[in-house]
C-alpha positions as CSV (number, residue, x, y, z in Angstrom):
1,M,131.6,140.8,37.3
2,F,128.0,141.7,36.1
3,S,129.4,143.3,33.0
4,K,131.7,141.0,31.8
5,F,128.6,138.0,32.5
6,F,126.1,140.2,30.4
7,S,128.9,141.2,27.8
8,L,129.1,137.3,27.1
9,L,125.3,136.9,26.9
10,G,125.3,140.1,23.9
11,L,122.9,142.7,24.4
12,D,119.3,140.9,22.7
13,K,120.1,138.0,25.4
14,S,121.0,140.9,28.4
15,R,117.5,142.3,27.5
16,K,115.5,139.3,27.3
17,F,117.0,138.4,30.6
18,A,115.7,142.2,32.3
19,K,112.2,140.5,32.5
20,Y,113.3,137.8,34.6
21,M,115.5,140.2,36.9
22,A,112.4,142.5,36.9
23,K,110.1,139.8,37.8
24,F,112.6,138.4,40.5
25,F,112.8,142.0,42.2
26,F,109.4,142.8,42.1
27,N,107.8,139.5,43.2
28,Y,110.7,138.3,45.8
29,L,113.0,140.8,46.6
30,P,111.1,144.2,46.3
31,I,113.7,146.6,47.0
32,R,111.4,149.9,47.4
33,K,108.6,148.5,45.9
34,E,106.3,150.5,48.4
35,V,108.2,154.1,47.1
36,V,107.0,152.8,43.7
37,I,103.6,152.3,44.1
38,D,103.0,155.3,47.2
39,N,104.8,157.5,44.1
40,L,102.5,156.3,41.4
41,K,99.3,156.7,43.8
42,R,99.9,160.7,44.3
43,A,101.0,161.1,40.8
44,F,97.9,159.0,39.2
45,P,94.8,159.4,42.5
46,E,93.0,158.2,39.1
47,W,94.7,154.8,38.8
48,D,92.8,151.9,40.5
49,D,95.7,149.1,42.3
50,T,95.8,146.9,39.1
51,K,97.0,149.8,37.4
52,I,99.3,151.1,40.2
53,N,100.7,147.7,40.2
54,E,100.6,146.7,36.3
55,I,102.9,150.5,36.1
56,A,105.2,149.8,38.9
57,F,105.9,146.1,37.4
58,K,106.8,148.2,34.2
59,C,108.8,150.2,36.0
60,Y,110.9,147.6,37.4
61,Y,111.5,146.0,34.0
62,G,112.4,149.6,32.4
63,F,114.9,149.9,35.2
64,S,116.6,145.9,34.6
65,L,116.8,146.9,31.1
66,T,118.3,150.3,31.6
67,L,121.0,147.9,34.2
68,V,121.8,145.9,32.0
69,E,122.3,148.1,29.3
70,I,124.9,150.1,31.1
71,L,126.8,146.5,32.0
72,I,127.0,145.7,28.7
73,L,128.2,149.2,27.6
74,P,132.3,148.5,27.7
75,S,131.4,145.1,25.1
76,L,129.3,146.9,23.0
77,S,130.7,148.8,19.2
78,D,130.5,152.2,17.7
79,A,128.3,151.0,15.6
80,Q,126.2,149.6,18.0
81,L,125.8,152.5,20.3
82,L,124.8,154.5,17.5
83,S,121.9,152.4,16.5
84,I,120.6,152.1,19.7
85,L,119.7,156.2,19.8
86,R,117.8,158.0,17.1
87,L,117.8,162.1,17.1
88,K,114.7,163.3,15.7
89,N,115.6,166.9,15.6
90,P,119.9,167.8,15.6
91,E,118.6,171.3,13.6
92,L,117.4,172.7,16.9
93,F,120.6,171.9,18.9
94,H,123.2,173.3,16.3
95,K,120.8,176.7,15.9
96,K,120.8,177.4,19.6
97,H,124.6,176.6,19.7
98,Q,125.3,178.7,16.9
99,E,123.9,181.8,18.8
100,N,127.1,182.0,21.0
101,K,125.1,181.7,24.3
102,G,125.8,178.7,25.9
103,I,123.0,176.0,27.0
104,V,121.7,174.3,29.9
105,L,120.7,171.3,28.4
106,L,118.5,169.4,30.8
107,S,118.0,165.5,31.2
108,A,115.9,163.4,33.9
109,H,116.5,160.3,35.3
110,F,114.0,158.6,32.4
111,A,114.5,155.2,30.4
112,N,117.9,155.0,29.8
113,W,119.5,158.4,30.8
114,E,123.1,157.1,30.7
115,I,122.9,156.1,26.8
116,G,121.0,159.4,26.1
117,A,124.0,161.4,27.5
118,M,126.5,159.4,26.7
119,M,125.4,159.1,22.8
120,L,123.9,162.4,22.3
121,S,127.0,164.7,22.2
122,V,128.2,162.2,20.0
123,L,125.1,162.8,17.3
124,V,125.9,166.4,17.5
125,N,129.6,166.4,17.3
126,T,129.7,168.5,20.6
127,P,131.2,168.0,24.1
128,F,128.9,168.2,27.1
129,Y,130.5,169.0,30.2
130,V,128.1,166.8,32.3
131,A,127.4,167.5,36.3
132,A,127.5,164.0,38.2
133,K,127.2,162.9,41.6
134,Q,130.3,161.0,42.7
135,Q,129.3,157.3,43.6
136,R,129.7,156.0,47.1
137,N,131.6,153.2,45.8
138,I,134.8,154.8,43.9
139,L,135.4,151.4,41.7
140,V,131.9,151.8,40.5
141,D,132.3,156.0,40.3
142,D,135.5,154.8,38.1
143,W,133.9,152.6,36.0
144,M,130.9,154.9,35.0
145,N,133.1,157.9,34.5
146,K,135.1,155.8,31.9
147,M,131.8,154.9,30.2
148,R,130.7,158.2,30.4
149,T,133.7,160.0,28.8
150,R,133.8,157.2,25.9
151,Y,133.6,159.8,23.6
152,L,133.2,163.6,23.8
153,N,131.6,164.4,27.7
154,V,133.7,165.9,30.8
155,I,132.9,165.1,33.8
156,V,132.2,167.2,36.3
157,P,132.1,166.7,39.5
158,L,129.2,167.5,41.5
159,G,130.4,170.1,44.5
160,V,132.3,172.6,43.0
161,S,130.3,172.0,39.8
162,I,128.3,175.0,40.1
163,R,131.2,177.4,39.3
164,N,133.1,174.9,37.2
165,I,129.7,175.1,35.1
166,V,129.5,178.7,35.3
167,V,132.9,178.9,33.9
168,T,131.5,176.3,31.0
169,L,128.2,178.7,30.3
170,K,129.9,181.7,29.9
171,E,132.4,180.1,27.6
172,K,129.3,179.6,25.7
173,K,129.8,175.4,25.9
174,V,127.2,173.0,26.8
175,A,126.6,172.4,30.5
176,A,124.6,168.9,30.8
177,L,122.2,168.1,34.4
178,V,119.6,165.7,35.4
179,A,117.3,168.1,37.1
180,D,114.1,166.3,38.3
181,Q,116.6,165.1,42.0
182,R,113.9,165.8,45.0
183,G,115.3,169.7,45.9
184,P,116.1,170.4,49.6
185,K,113.1,171.2,52.1
186,D,113.6,174.5,52.1
187,G,113.6,174.5,47.9
188,P,111.4,176.5,45.9
189,R,107.9,174.7,45.2
190,I,106.8,174.0,42.2
191,K,103.8,171.8,40.8
192,F,104.8,168.3,40.0
193,M,102.2,165.7,38.7
194,G,99.7,167.8,40.6
195,V,101.5,167.6,43.7
196,E,103.9,170.3,45.4
197,T,106.9,169.7,45.2
198,A,110.6,170.7,46.4
199,S,112.8,171.4,43.4
200,F,116.6,172.6,42.4
201,A,116.4,176.4,41.5
202,G,120.0,175.2,39.9
203,P,119.3,174.8,36.3
204,A,116.9,178.0,36.1
205,A,119.3,180.3,38.1
206,L,122.3,179.5,36.2
207,A,120.4,180.1,32.5
208,I,118.9,183.3,33.9
209,K,122.4,184.4,35.5
210,T,124.4,183.5,32.5
211,G,122.0,184.0,29.3
212,A,122.2,180.6,28.5
213,N,119.5,178.9,25.9
214,M,117.8,176.0,27.4
215,L,117.0,172.8,26.4
216,Y,115.7,169.5,27.5
217,A,116.4,166.1,25.7
218,I,115.2,162.7,27.3
219,A,115.9,159.4,25.3
220,V,112.3,157.4,24.5
221,R,112.4,153.9,24.9
222,Q,110.3,152.8,21.8
223,E,108.8,149.1,21.4
224,D,112.2,147.8,19.6
225,L,114.0,148.6,23.2
226,N,116.1,151.1,21.3
227,Y,115.8,154.9,21.6
228,D,114.1,157.9,20.1
229,I,115.3,161.5,21.2
230,E,114.8,164.9,20.5
231,F,115.9,168.4,21.8
232,V,112.6,170.7,23.3
233,E,113.2,174.1,23.8
234,I,112.4,175.5,27.7
235,S,111.1,179.1,26.5
236,K,112.8,182.4,28.6
237,D,110.5,184.4,27.2
238,N,107.9,186.6,29.2
239,L,109.4,185.1,32.1
240,P,108.3,188.2,35.6
241,E,110.3,191.0,36.7
242,K,112.0,189.9,39.4
243,Y,115.1,187.7,39.7
244,D,113.2,185.0,42.3
245,D,109.8,184.9,39.8
246,K,111.8,184.4,37.1
247,V,113.6,181.5,38.6
248,L,110.7,180.0,39.9
249,E,109.2,180.4,36.7
250,L,111.5,179.0,34.7
251,T,111.9,176.0,36.9
252,Q,107.7,175.4,36.7
253,R,108.1,175.8,32.7
254,H,110.9,172.7,32.7
255,Y,108.9,170.8,35.2
256,K,106.1,170.6,33.5
257,Y,107.8,169.9,30.1
258,L,108.9,166.5,32.5
259,E,105.5,166.0,33.3
260,S,103.6,165.8,30.1
261,L,106.3,162.8,29.2
262,I,105.7,160.7,32.7
263,R,102.3,161.5,31.8
264,K,102.8,159.8,28.3
265,Y,105.0,157.4,29.2
266,P,104.6,157.1,33.2
267,D,106.8,153.5,33.3
268,Q,110.1,155.1,31.9
269,W,110.9,157.0,34.9
270,F,112.7,156.2,38.1
271,W,110.0,155.8,41.0
272,M,112.9,154.5,42.9
273,H,113.4,157.4,45.3
274,K,111.3,159.1,47.9
275,R,110.5,162.4,45.5
276,W,107.4,163.2,47.8
277,K,109.7,163.1,51.4
278,Y,108.2,166.3,52.2
């Protein structure tokens, strides 16, 4: 129903509507507002309350934009979708792909991560095997996966994904993962935004075990509300000798890159989950 509503409005009007939606939820129905503010205070202890509230609202506005853009996806033409995303350096991807080692491609819940994943594979003309968590609502899950696989992508459901992703990488293909979720309580600890943080070791372990290259790609929202994206290699050079130390160091490296973008664009990361629950 919401998808049809925003499709009738069109992309430009839907994006304008997103600001009113953000104001409503931020001021009158502040779902997870306390979580957002607590996360920001941990990550940016030097900010005063005015700055915290300013970025918190921008976070709600950014997520509202993401939501309406996802909902309007079915009505957007191929040309419209291609105009939303600008890829800066396809040559790095093609160079690493031609090395025939496989690629662990990481992203994060940043700006509109769904459009980024959906269209990036089109821009490099290569299918991505995307690890995706099943939504609680089966109808929503089916709807989302139809959008995600509209072009080249293949969904690998979490649960059996690790085995399937290993096979994918051994076949020298591209395995795409979102790598910024809160890790398990007993998971490896790294420094993230100046805070000791539980993380998932999976992406680093996959890259080390299979010999795959590791790239990061994040779509950054620009002033025109479209997205610029570039590939960045996460170096596997000069890792420690021991396997566990290698995994920890490579995990720290890819989190360090994500942190650099969050510090530059703090309102574009998804602050609404309890990143530092323990």
